[in-house]
SEMARSE-330955 format. One record per atom (N, C-alpha, C): x negated, y, z; residue in one letter. Coordinates in steps of 0.2 Angstrom, whole numbers, padded with zeros to 4 digits, always signed. Example, Ala and Ser with C-alpha at 12.3 -4.5 7.8 and 13.67 -1.06 7.14 Angstrom:
# SEMARSE-330955
-0066-0028+0039A;-0062-0022+0039A;-0066-0016+0039A;-0064-0011+0035S;-0068-0005+0036S;-0064+0000+0039S;
END
This chain:
# SEMARSE-330955
+0012+0096+0019M;+0005+0091+0019M;+0000+0096+0017M;-0005+0095+0019D;-0011+0100+0020D;-0016+0098+0013D;-0013+0100+0008Y;-0016+0099+0001Y;-0023+0103+0001Y;-0023+0109+0003R;-0029+0112+0003R;-0034+0109+0007R;-0033+0107+0013G;-0038+0104+0017G;-0040+0097+0014G;-0036+0094+0011R;-0038+0088+0007R;-0042+0089+0001R;-0041+0093-0003L;-0046+0096-0008L;-0053+0098-0006L;-0053+0102+0000K;-0058+0104+0003K;-0063+0098+0005K;-0059+0093+0009R;-0063+0087+0010R;-0066+0083+0004R;-0061+0084-0001L;-0065+0080-0007L;-0070+0084-0011L;-0070+0090-0010Q;-0075+0094-0013Q;-0081+0094-0009Q;-0081+0092-0003S;-0087+0091+0001S;-0090+0084-0001S;-0086+0079-0002V;-0089+0073-0004V;-0091+0073-0011V;-0088+0077-0016L;-0092+0079-0023L;-0099+0081-0022L;-0100+0085-0016A;-0107+0089-0016A;-0110+0083-0013A;-0109+0079-0008E;-0113+0073-0006E;-0116+0069-0011E;-0111+0067-0016K;-0112+0063-0021K;-0116+0067-0027K;-0118+0073-0027R;-0120+0078-0031R;-0117+0076-0039R;-0110+0078-0037L;-0105+0077-0044L;-0103+0085-0044L;-0103+0087-0051D;-0100+0094-0052D;-0093+0094-0053D;-0089+0089-0054G;-0082+0089-0054G;-0080+0082-0054G;-0073+0080-0053L;-0069+0074-0053L;-0064+0075-0057L;-0063+0070-0061L;-0057+0069-0065L;-0051+0063-0062L;-0046+0066-0059V;-0043+0061-0055V;-0037+0060-0060V;-0036+0053-0062T;-0030+0050-0066T;-0025+0046-0062T;-0027+0043-0057S;-0021+0039-0053S;-0015+0044-0051S;-0010+0043-0052L;-0004+0046-0050L;-0003+0047-0042L;-0004+0041-0039P;-0005+0043-0031P;-0010+0046-0028P;-0016+0046-0031N;-0020+0050-0029N;-0019+0057-0031N;-0016+0060-0037I;-0014+0066-0038I;-0009+0068-0033I;-0004+0064-0031R;+0001+0066-0027R;-0002+0068-0020R;-0007+0064-0018Y;-0010+0065-0012Y;-0014+0071-0012Y;-0018+0074-0018L;-0021+0080-0017L;-0018+0086-0019L;-0011+0086-0023C;-0008+0091-0024C;+0000+0091-0023C;+0003+0086-0022G;+0010+0085-0022G;+0014+0085-0028G;+0012+0084-0033F;+0015+0081-0039F;+0018+0074-0039F;+0024+0073-0040T;+0027+0067-0040T;+0030+0063-0047T;+0027+0067-0053G;+0029+0064-0058G;+0026+0059-0062G;+0026+0057-0068S;+0024+0051-0070S;+0018+0052-0076S;+0016+0059-0077A;+0012+0061-0083A;+0007+0067-0079A;+0001+0066-0078A;-0003+0071-0075A;-0011+0069-0075A;-0015+0074-0074A;-0022+0073-0073A;-0025+0079-0069A;-0030+0079-0065L;-0031+0083-0060L;-0039+0084-0061L;-0042+0089-0062V;-0049+0091-0062V;-0051+0096-0055V;-0055+0092-0052V;-0057+0095-0046V;-0065+0098-0047V;-0065+0104-0044L;-0072+0106-0047L;-0074+0109-0039L;-0080+0111-0039P;-0083+0113-0032P;-0078+0119-0029P;-0076+0124-0033D;-0073+0129-0030D;-0065+0130-0032D;-0062+0126-0036S;-0056+0126-0039S;-0053+0119-0041S;-0047+0120-0043C;-0044+0114-0045C;-0038+0115-0051C;-0038+0111-0055Y;-0034+0112-0060Y;-0029+0106-0062Y;-0022+0107-0063F;-0018+0101-0064F;-0015+0102-0071F;-0015+0098-0074F;-0012+0095-0081F;-0006+0091-0082F;-0002+0094-0085T;+0004+0089-0087T;+0007+0091-0093T;+0012+0088-0095D;+0017+0090-0101D;+0022+0094-0100D;+0025+0097-0106G;+0030+0100-0106G;+0037+0098-0101G;+0037+0091-0102R;+0043+0088-0098R;+0043+0090-0091R;+0037+0092-0088Y;+0036+0093-0080Y;+0035+0101-0079Y;+0037+0105-0084T;+0035+0112-0082T;+0038+0114-0076T;+0045+0113-0075Q;+0048+0116-0069Q;+0046+0112-0063Q;+0046+0106-0063Q;+0044+0101-0058Q;+0037+0103-0056Q;+0032+0104-0061A;+0024+0106-0059A;+0025+0111-0055A;+0028+0117-0057H;+0029+0124-0053H;+0032+0123-0046H;+0036+0119-0046E;+0039+0118-0039E;+0035+0114-0034E;+0031+0109-0037E;+0028+0104-0032E;+0020+0105-0032E;+0017+0107-0037V;+0010+0108-0036V;+0008+0113-0032V;+0003+0111-0027R;+0000+0115-0022R;-0007+0115-0023R;-0011+0120-0022A;-0017+0120-0020A;-0021+0119-0027A;-0018+0120-0032A;-0021+0119-0039A;-0017+0123-0045A;-0022+0126-0050K;-0020+0129-0055K;-0015+0125-0061K;-0009+0127-0062T;-0005+0123-0067T;-0007+0124-0074T;-0008+0119-0078K;-0008+0119-0085K;-0004+0115-0089K;+0001+0117-0092V;+0006+0113-0096V;+0004+0113-0103V;+0003+0107-0106A;+0000+0106-0112A;+0006+0102-0117A;+0004+0103-0124R;+0008+0101-0128R;+0005+0094-0130R;+0002+0090-0126K;-0001+0084-0128K;-0002+0080-0122K;-0005+0074-0122A;-0005+0070-0116A;-0010+0073-0111A;-0009+0073-0105A;-0012+0076-0099A;-0020+0075-0099A;-0021+0068-0100L;-0029+0066-0100L;-0032+0070-0105L;-0029+0071-0111A;-0033+0073-0118A;-0032+0081-0116A;-0028+0084-0114A;-0028+0091-0111A;-0033+0092-0108A;-0034+0089-0101A;-0039+0089-0096A;-0046+0089-0100A;-0047+0084-0105G;-0053+0083-0108G;-0056+0089-0112G;-0051+0090-0115E;-0051+0097-0120E;-0053+0102-0117E;-0050+0104-0111W;-0051+0109-0107W;-0059+0109-0104W;-0060+0103-0101L;-0067+0102-0098L;-0073+0103-0103L;-0071+0101-0110A;-0077+0102-0115A;-0078+0109-0116A;-0071+0112-0117A;-0072+0120-0119A;-0075+0125-0113A;-0073+0122-0106T;-0077+0127-0102T;-0083+0125-0100T;-0086+0119-0101G;-0092+0116-0101G;-0098+0119-0105G;-0095+0120-0111K;-0100+0123-0115K;-0103+0130-0113K;-0100+0133-0108K;-0102+0139-0107K;-0109+0138-0101K;-0110+0131-0099R;-0115+0130-0094R;-0119+0124-0096R;-0125+0122-0092E;-0129+0116-0094E;-0124+0110-0093E;-0127+0104-0095P;-0123+0098-0094P;-0122+0097-0087P;-0115+0094-0085K;-0114+0093-0079K;-0112+0086-0078K;-0113+0083-0071K;-0110+0077-0070K;-0103+0077-0068K;-0099+0073-0071L;-0092+0072-0070L;-0090+0066-0068L;-0087+0066-0062G;-0085+0059-0060G;-0079+0057-0062G;-0078+0050-0064V;-0071+0048-0065V;-0071+0041-0062V;-0064+0038-0061D;-0063+0032-0057D;-0061+0028-0064D;-0066+0023-0065G;-0065+0019-0071G;-0059+0014-0070G;-0057+0013-0064E;-0053+0007-0062E;-0046+0011-0064E;-0045+0016-0065H;-0038+0020-0067H;-0039+0022-0075H;-0043+0020-0078L;-0044+0022-0085L;-0046+0016-0089L;-0041+0015-0094S;-0042+0010-0100S;-0048+0012-0103S;-0051+0006-0107L;-0057+0007-0110L;-0056+0012-0117L;-0049+0012-0118A;-0049+0017-0124A;-0048+0024-0122A;-0045+0024-0116E;-0045+0032-0114E;-0053+0034-0112E;-0056+0029-0108A;-0063+0031-0107A;-0067+0033-0113A;-0066+0030-0120A;-0070+0031-0125A;-0067+0037-0128A;-0062+0039-0127R;-0058+0045-0131R;-0062+0050-0126R;-0062+0050-0120L;-0064+0055-0115L;-0072+0057-0117L;-0075+0052-0118R;-0082+0053-0119R;-0084+0056-0125R;-0080+0054-0130K;-0079+0058-0136K;-0078+0064-0137K;-0073+0067-0132M;-0070+0073-0132M;-0076+0078-0128M;-0078+0075-0123L;-0083+0079-0118L;-0090+0079-0122L;-0092+0074-0126G;-0099+0075-0129G;-0104+0075-0125G;-0109+0079-0127P;-0116+0080-0122P;-0114+0085-0116P;-0108+0088-0118T;-0107+0093-0112T;-0108+0091-0104T;-0105+0085-0104F;-0104+0082-0097F;-0107+0075-0097F;-0111+0073-0092R;-0113+0066-0091R;-0108+0062-0086R;-0103+0058-0089V;-0099+0054-0086V;-0102+0049-0081V;-0100+0049-0074R;-0102+0045-0070R;-0096+0042-0066R;-0096+0035-0064Q;-0092+0031-0061Q;-0092+0033-0054Q;-0086+0035-0051A;-0085+0038-0044A;-0079+0036-0042A;-0080+0028-0041S;-0072+0025-0039S;-0071+0026-0031S;-0066+0026-0030A;-0062+0027-0023A;-0064+0031-0018A;-0066+0038-0022L;-0068+0043-0018L;-0061+0045-0014L;-0057+0047-0017V;-0049+0049-0015V;-0047+0043-0010V;-0047+0037-0013E;-0044+0032-0009E;-0048+0032-0002E;-0053+0033-0001R;-0057+0033+0006R;-0055+0039+0010R;-0053+0044+0007L;-0049+0050+0010L;-0042+0048+0013L;-0039+0045+0009R;-0032+0041+0010R;-0031+0036+0016R;-0037+0033+0017M;-0036+0027+0022M;-0035+0032+0029M;-0037+0036+0031V;-0036+0039+0037V;-0029+0045+0036V;-0025+0044+0038K;-0018+0046+0038K;-0018+0054+0043K;-0014+0058+0040D;-0014+0064+0046D;-0008+0063+0049D;-0006+0067+0055E;+0000+0066+0059E;+0007+0066+0055E;+0007+0070+0049E;+0013+0071+0045E;+0014+0064+0041E;+0009+0061+0038E;+0009+0055+0036E;+0011+0050+0040E;+0009+0049+0046I;+0010+0044+0049I;+0017+0045+0052I;+0020+0050+0054E;+0026+0050+0055E;+0031+0048+0048E;+0030+0050+0043R;+0033+0048+0037R;+0032+0039+0037R;+0027+0037+0038L;+0025+0030+0038L;+0031+0026+0044L;+0030+0029+0050R;+0034+0027+0055R;+0043+0027+0052R;+0044+0034+0049Q;+0051+0032+0048Q;+0053+0028+0042Q;+0048+0027+0037A;+0049+0021+0032A;+0049+0014+0035A;+0045+0013+0042A;+0045+0007+0043A;+0051+0006+0047A;+0053+0011+0051L;+0060+0010+0055L;+0066+0008+0050L;+0066+0012+0044L;+0072+0011+0040L;+0071+0004+0037L;+0065+0003+0036G;+0065-0004+0033G;+0066-0011+0037G;+0064-0009+0043S;+0066-0014+0049S;+0072-0015+0050S;+0078-0011+0048T;+0085-0011+0049T;+0087-0017+0043T;+0083-0018+0038L;+0086-0023+0033L;+0084-0030+0037L;+0081-0032+0041F;+0081-0038+0044F;+0089-0040+0047F;+0092-0035+0050D;+0099-0037+0051D;+0103-0039+0046D;+0101-0034+0040T;+0107-0036+0034T;+0104-0044+0032T;+0098-0045+0032A;+0096-0052+0030A;+0099-0057+0034A;+0100-0056+0041L;+0103-0061+0045L;+0109-0062+0044L;+0113-0057+0042K;+0120-0058+0040K;+0122-0061+0033K;+0116-0059+0027A;+0117-0063+0022A;+0115-0070+0021A;+0111-0072+0025I;+0108-0079+0024I;+0113-0084+0026I;+0115-0088+0022R;+0118-0093+0023R;+0118-0098+0018R;+0119-0106+0019P;+0118-0111+0014P;+0123-0110+0009P;+0119-0110+0003G;+0123-0110-0003G;+0122-0104-0007G;+0121-0098-0002V;+0120-0092-0004V;+0113-0091-0008V;+0112-0088-0015S;+0105-0088-0017S;+0102-0083-0014S;+0095-0084-0015E;+0089-0079-0012E;+0090-0072-0016E;+0092-0072-0022A;+0092-0066-0025A;+0098-0062-0022A;+0103-0065-0020E;+0109-0062-0017E;+0108-0059-0010E;+0104-0063-0006V;+0102-0059-0001V;+0097-0054-0001V;+0093-0054-0006A;+0087-0048-0008A;+0092-0042-0010A;+0097-0044-0014A;+0102-0038-0017A;+0106-0035-0011A;+0107-0038-0006E;+0111-0035+0000E;+0107-0031+0003E;+0100-0033+0004M;+0095-0030+0008M;+0093-0023+0004M;+0092-0024-0003E;+0091-0018-0007E;+0097-0013-0007E;+0102-0015-0007F;+0108-0010-0007F;+0109-0006-0002F;+0108-0011+0005A;+0108-0007+0012A;+0102-0002+0012A;+0097-0003+0009A;+0091+0001+0009A;+0093+0007+0005A;+0096+0007+0000R;+0098+0014-0004R;+0103+0017+0000R;+0108+0014+0003R;+0114+0017+0005R;+0111+0020+0013R;+0104+0018+0016A;+0101+0021+0021A;+0097+0027+0020A;+0096+0028+0013G;+0092+0034+0011G;+0086+0032+0007G;+0084+0026+0006A;+0078+0024+0004A;+0077+0027-0004A;+0071+0029-0006E;+0070+0030-0013E;+0069+0024-0018E;+0068+0018-0014G;+0068+0013-0018G;+0065+0007-0013G;+0063+0001-0016M;+0059-0003-0012M;+0051-0003-0014M;+0049-0004-0008A;+0041-0004-0009A;+0038-0009-0014A;+0041-0014-0015F;+0039-0020-0019F;+0045-0024-0020F;+0044-0030-0025E;+0051-0034-0026E;+0051-0038-0020E;+0057-0037-0017T;+0059-0041-0011T;+0058-0049-0011T;+0055-0051-0006I;+0053-0058-0005I;+0058-0063-0001I;+0062-0066-0003V;+0067-0071+0000V;+0065-0078-0002V;+0062-0082+0002A;+0060-0089+0000A;+0062-0095+0005A;+0067-0098+0002A;+0070-0102+0008A;+0068-0110+0006A;+0068-0114+0012G;+0067-0121+0011G;+0060-0122+0009G;+0059-0126+0004E;+0051-0129+0002E;+0049-0122-0002E;+0052-0118-0004R;+0050-0111-0007R;+0046-0107-0002R;+0048-0107+0004S;+0045-0103+0009S;+0037-0105+0009S;+0035-0110+0007A;+0028-0111+0007A;+0024-0107+0001A;+0028-0103-0003L;+0025-0099-0007L;+0023-0092-0004L;+0017-0090-0004P;+0016-0084+0000P;+0020-0078-0004P;+0020-0077-0010H;+0023-0072-0013H;+0029-0075-0018H;+0034-0079-0014G;+0040-0082-0017G;+0045-0077-0018G;+0045-0073-0023R;+0051-0068-0024R;+0056-0071-0025R;+0062-0066-0023A;+0069-0070-0022A;+0071-0072-0029A;+0074-0080-0030S;+0075-0083-0036S;+0082-0084-0036S;+0085-0087-0041T;+0092-0089-0041T;+0093-0095-0037T;+0088-0098-0033A;+0089-0104-0030A;+0093-0104-0024A;+0097-0108-0022A;+0101-0108-0018A;+0098-0109-0010A;+0100-0106-0006I;+0097-0107+0001I;+0099-0113+0003I;+0095-0119+0006P;+0097-0125+0008P;+0100-0125+0015P;+0103-0131+0016G;+0107-0131+0024G;+0103-0130+0030G;+0097-0132+0028R;+0092-0130+0034R;+0085-0130+0032R;+0081-0126+0036G;+0074-0124+0034G;+0072-0117+0035G;+0065-0116+0034L;+0063-0110+0035L;+0065-0105+0030L;+0065-0098+0031V;+0068-0094+0026V;+0062-0088+0028V;+0058-0086+0023V;+0053-0081+0024V;+0056-0074+0020V;+0057-0068+0024C;+0059-0062+0021C;+0054-0057+0021C;+0051-0055+0016D;+0047-0050+0015D;+0049-0044+0012D;+0050-0038+0015F;+0053-0032+0012F;+0050-0025+0014F;+0051-0021+0010G;+0048-0014+0012G;+0052-0009+0009G;+0052-0002+0011V;+0056+0004+0007V;+0051+0008+0005V;+0053+0013+0001I;+0049+0020+0001I;+0054+0026+0003I;+0051+0029+0007L;+0055+0034+0010L;+0050+0041+0010L;+0052+0046+0007A;+0049+0052+0007A;+0041+0051+0004A;+0041+0046-0001G;+0035+0044-0003G;+0031+0040-0001G;+0032+0038+0005Y;+0027+0033+0009Y;+0032+0026+0010Y;+0028+0020+0010C;+0030+0013+0010C;+0030+0011+0017C;+0035+0006+0017S;+0034+0001+0023S;+0034-0006+0021S;+0032-0010+0025D;+0031-0018+0024D;+0032-0022+0030D;+0036-0027+0029M;+0037-0030+0035M;+0041-0037+0033M;+0038-0042+0037T;+0040-0049+0036T;+0043-0052+0043T;+0048-0056+0042R;+0051-0060+0047R;+0053-0066+0044R;+0053-0072+0048T;+0054-0079+0047T;+0059-0082+0050T;+0065-0084+0048V;+0070-0087+0051V;+0071-0094+0051V;+0075-0097+0054Y;+0076-0105+0052Y;+0084-0105+0052Y;+0087-0109+0046L;+0093-0110+0046L;+0094-0117+0048L;+0099-0118+0054G;+0099-0124+0056G;+0096-0125+0063G;+0093-0132+0064R;+0091-0133+0071R;+0083-0134+0069R;+0078-0130+0070P;+0071-0132+0069P;+0069-0138+0073P;+0064-0142+0070S;+0061-0147+0074S;+0056-0144+0078S;+0053-0150+0082A;+0047-0147+0087A;+0041-0146+0083A;+0039-0149+0078A;+0035-0147+0073A;+0035-0141+0070A;+0041-0139+0068E;+0042-0133+0065E;+0042-0127+0070E;+0044-0128+0076R;+0044-0124+0082R;+0035-0122+0083R;+0032-0128+0082Y;+0025-0127+0084Y;+0021-0123+0079Y;+0023-0123+0072V;+0021-0119+0066V;+0022-0112+0067V;+0028-0110+0069Y;+0031-0104+0070Y;+0027-0101+0076Y;+0027-0104+0081E;+0024-0100+0087E;+0017-0100+0086E;+0013-0104+0082A;+0005-0103+0080A;+0005-0097+0077A;+0009-0095+0072V;+0009-0089+0068V;+0010-0083+0072V;+0015-0083+0077R;+0016-0078+0081R;+0010-0077+0085R;+0008-0083+0087E;+0002-0081+0092E;-0004-0078+0088E;-0004-0080+0082A;-0011-0078+0078A;-0009-0070+0078A;-0003-0068+0075Q;-0003-0062+0074Q;-0002-0057+0080Q;-0001-0058+0085L;+0000-0056+0092L;-0009-0055+0094L;-0012-0060+0093A;-0019-0060+0093A;-0022-0054+0088A;-0021-0054+0082A;-0024-0049+0078A;-0022-0042+0080A;-0016-0041+0082I;-0014-0034+0083I;-0018-0033+0090I;-0018-0037+0094D;-0022-0035+0100D;-0030-0033+0099D;-0032-0036+0093A;-0039-0035+0091A;-0040-0028+0087A;-0035-0025+0086V;-0035-0019+0082V;-0037-0013+0087V;-0042-0009+0086R;-0044-0003+0089R;-0049+0000+0086R;-0050+0007+0088P;-0056+0011+0084P;-0063+0006+0085P;-0067+0007+0080G;-0074+0005+0081G;-0074-0003+0079G;-0069-0006+0079R;-0069-0014+0076R;-0069-0014+0069R;-0071-0019+0067S;-0071-0020+0060S;-0065-0024+0058S;-0063-0023+0051V;-0057-0026+0049V;-0058-0034+0048V;-0064-0035+0047G;-0065-0042+0048G;-0065-0046+0054G;-0065-0043+0059E;-0064-0045+0067E;-0058-0046+0069E;-0052-0041+0065V;-0045-0042+0066V;-0044-0048+0063V;-0046-0049+0057D;-0045-0055+0052D;-0046-0062+0057D;-0053-0060+0059R;-0056-0067+0062R;-0051-0069+0069R;-0048-0064+0072A;-0044-0066+0078A;-0038-0070+0076A;-0035-0068+0070A;-0030-0072+0068A;-0030-0079+0066A;-0037-0080+0063R;-0039-0086+0060R;-0042-0091+0066R;-0044-0088+0072N;-0047-0092+0077N;-0041-0096+0081N;-0035-0092+0082V;-0029-0095+0084V;-0026-0100+0079V;-0026-0099+0073L;-0024-0105+0069L;-0029-0111+0069L;-0035-0109+0069K;-0040-0115+0069K;-0039-0120+0075K;-0037-0116+0081K;-0037-0119+0087K;-0030-0125+0087K;-0026-0122+0082K;-0020-0125+0081K;-0020-0130+0076K;-0025-0130+0073G;-0025-0135+0068G;-0023-0134+0061G;-0022-0128+0059L;-0018-0125+0054L;-0021-0119+0050L;-0027-0118+0051A;-0032-0113+0047A;-0032-0114+0040A;-0032-0121+0038R;-0033-0121+0031R;-0027-0119+0027R;-0022-0119+0031Y;-0014-0117+0028Y;-0014-0110+0027Y;-0018-0106+0030F;-0018-0098+0029F;-0022-0096+0023F;-0019-0094+0018T;-0022-0093+0012T;-0023-0087+0009T;-0022-0082+0013H;-0022-0075+0010H;-0026-0070+0016H;-0027-0065+0015S;-0030-0060+0020S;-0025-0058+0025S;-0027-0056+0030T;-0023-0054+0037T;-0019-0048+0036T;-0020-0043+0031G;-0018-0037+0030G;-0020-0032+0025G;-0017-0026+0025H;-0020-0021+0020H;-0017-0015+0022H;-0020-0010+0020G;-0018-0002+0022G;-0012-0002+0018G;-0008+0004+0021V;-0002+0005+0017V;+0000+0014+0018V;+0002+0016+0013G;+0003+0023+0012G;+0008+0025+0006G;+0005+0029+0002L;+0008+0031-0004L;+0009+0025-0008L;+0005+0020-0008E;+0006+0014-0011E;+0006+0008-0006E;+0009+0003-0008I;+0010-0004-0004I;+0004-0006-0001I;-0001-0006-0007H;-0007-0009-0005H;-0013-0004-0006H;-0015-0003-0001E;-0021+0002+0000E;-0027+0001+0005E;-0032+0004+0003A;-0039+0003+0008A;-0036+0004+0015A;-0039+0000+0019P;-0044-0006+0019P;-0041-0012+0019P;-0044-0017+0015R;-0042-0023+0017R;-0045-0026+0023R;-0040-0030+0026V;-0041-0034+0032V;-0042-0041+0030V;-0048-0043+0029A;-0050-0049+0026A;-0057-0051+0029A;-0057-0058+0028R;-0064-0060+0031R;-0071-0056+0027R;-0075-0056+0031E;-0082-0053+0028E;-0080-0046+0026E;-0076-0043+0029Q;-0075-0035+0026Q;-0077-0031+0032Q;-0081-0027+0031S;-0084-0022+0036S;-0082-0016+0038S;-0077-0014+0034E;-0074-0007+0036E;-0072-0006+0043E;-0073-0001+0046I;-0073+0000+0053I;-0066+0004+0054I;-0062+0002+0058L;-0056+0005+0061L;-0057+0011+0063L;-0053+0017+0061Q;-0053+0023+0064Q;-0045+0025+0065Q;-0045+0030+0070P;-0039+0033+0073P;-0035+0036+0066P;-0029+0034+0064G;-0026+0036+0059G;-0025+0032+0053G;-0029+0027+0053M;-0027+0021+0049M;-0021+0017+0050M;-0017+0015+0044V;-0011+0012+0045V;-0012+0005+0041V;-0013+0000+0044I;-0013-0007+0041I;-0007-0013+0043I;-0008-0017+0039T;-0002-0023+0041T;-0006-0028+0045T;-0002-0031+0048I;-0005-0038+0052I;+0000-0043+0050I;-0003-0049+0046E;+0004-0053+0042E;+0000-0060+0041E;-0002-0063+0046P;-0004-0070+0045P;+0001-0074+0044P;-0001-0080+0040G;+0005-0085+0038G;+0002-0092+0038G;+0007-0096+0037V;+0005-0103+0037V;+0010-0106+0032V;+0006-0110+0027Y;+0010-0112+0020Y;+0010-0120+0020Y;+0014-0125+0021L;+0014-0131+0020L;+0017-0133+0014L;+0013-0135+0009P;+0016-0137+0003P;+0021-0143+0004P;+0027-0142+0000G;+0032-0147+0001G;+0036-0146+0007G;+0035-0143+0011R;+0038-0142+0019R;+0040-0135+0020R;+0036-0131+0019G;+0039-0124+0021G;+0033-0119+0024G;+0035-0113+0025G;+0030-0108+0027G;+0033-0103+0032G;+0028-0100+0035V;+0030-0095+0040V;+0025-0090+0040V;+0028-0083+0039R;+0024-0077+0040R;+0026-0071+0044R;+0023-0069+0047I;+0026-0064+0051I;+0021-0056+0051I;+0025-0051+0050E;+0021-0046+0047E;+0024-0039+0051E;+0019-0035+0053D;+0021-0028+0056D;+0016-0024+0054D;+0019-0017+0053M;+0013-0011+0051M;+0011-0008+0058M;+0005-0007+0059V;+0002-0004+0065V;-0002+0002+0063V;-0002+0007+0068V;-0007+0012+0067V;-0012+0012+0072V;-0018+0014+0070V;-0024+0013+0075V;-0024+0020+0078V;-0024+0020+0085K;-0024+0026+0089K;-0031+0027+0092K;-0031+0031+0097E;-0038+0033+0100E;-0041+0027+0104E;-0036+0023+0107Q;-0038+0017+0111Q;-0037+0011+0108Q;-0030+0009+0106R;-0028+0003+0103R;-0025+0005+0097R;-0018+0002+0097C;-0014+0003+0091C;-0007+0003+0093C;-0003+0006+0088E;+0004+0005+0090E;+0008+0002+0084E;+0013-0003+0085V;+0018-0006+0080V;+0022-0001+0078V;+0023+0002+0072L;+0028+0007+0070L;+0035+0005+0070L;+0036-0001+0069A;+0043-0003+0070A;+0044-0009+0074A;+0043-0010+0081P;+0044-0016+0084P;+0052-0020+0082P;+0051-0025+0081V;+0057-0029+0080V;+0055-0036+0083V;+0060-0039+0085C;+0060-0046+0089C;+0056-0051+0083C;+0050-0054+0087K;+0048-0059+0084K;+0048-0067+0086K;+0053-0068+0091E;+0054-0074+0093E;+0058-0078+0087E;+0058-0084+0087L;+0060-0087+0081L;+0068-0087+0081L;+0071-0084+0077T;+0078-0083+0075T;+0081-0089+0071T;+0086-0091+0074T;+0090-0097+0070T;+0097-0094+0068T;+0098-0096+0061V;+0105-0093+0058V;+0110-0099+0058V;
END
């Protein structure tokens, strides 16, 4: 990973924002900038240097993993160590503007930080500076995301073998998660969703102890973490023989998803992609049953920028990786969602793990 290149790009952003430094406390952002994968860290990015702080539990790991930053191992919490170091070094200069991302600091942490820094620094809110860099993936990131998506897609076959009347949703999810681990996944990207029958109308119906009924829709939403990067896929199957009305809903969602994928290309806004899916469902008389956004970015975290939703104006760029996941949820009857990850290319987009989207019956 090009950590030095990432830090240079961030330092350029700091200059544009007229900030003299940035205190990074989000662990995914720290991993993105310097490679550290542990659970306790802070990173101070200055115009010409970068300092990484952690505690004694991670001495060896930090020296093995951290790139493009000077490592400082402290006998206290990483944030406190970073704050004290900033206060001490800042006294040698005039007051400086320090950016912090308040979305990743608690009120108590922010108060302690301001107290430590005193008049040395003027603390400024600097939200999402790193997240915006993370939106556009480099080739190595895209390849990791592709491999994660491909591994994750194999779990659909596991689900098809496990889904049977009387088997609990949790049992199906367990089979999928066990298969993921055996295939080399570091873990699941999120809690696996298996929602059958009426419960398939719950957009986030996590796998429960409820038994799968003799017939009906089953929504399976699953993803893995591989080499630090996440995957996300949803498929909906039918147990038994679907009615004409149920086929109609399924085909409407499939058509909406294909329309949204077709709309993904550089220069278009994410709002246009969302609208492409909703327009199809509106024509089918189902738009009011589509109750969430069409997608989201994926990377080191399962939900990243950009958000693919109504009235969002972010412009798609080559290298962005997003999900396309329209759904229809009919209370008391059931729901359908179909989801794929796509990467924005120079002309259009590529589905990272193509898997059949025709209605599968079990």
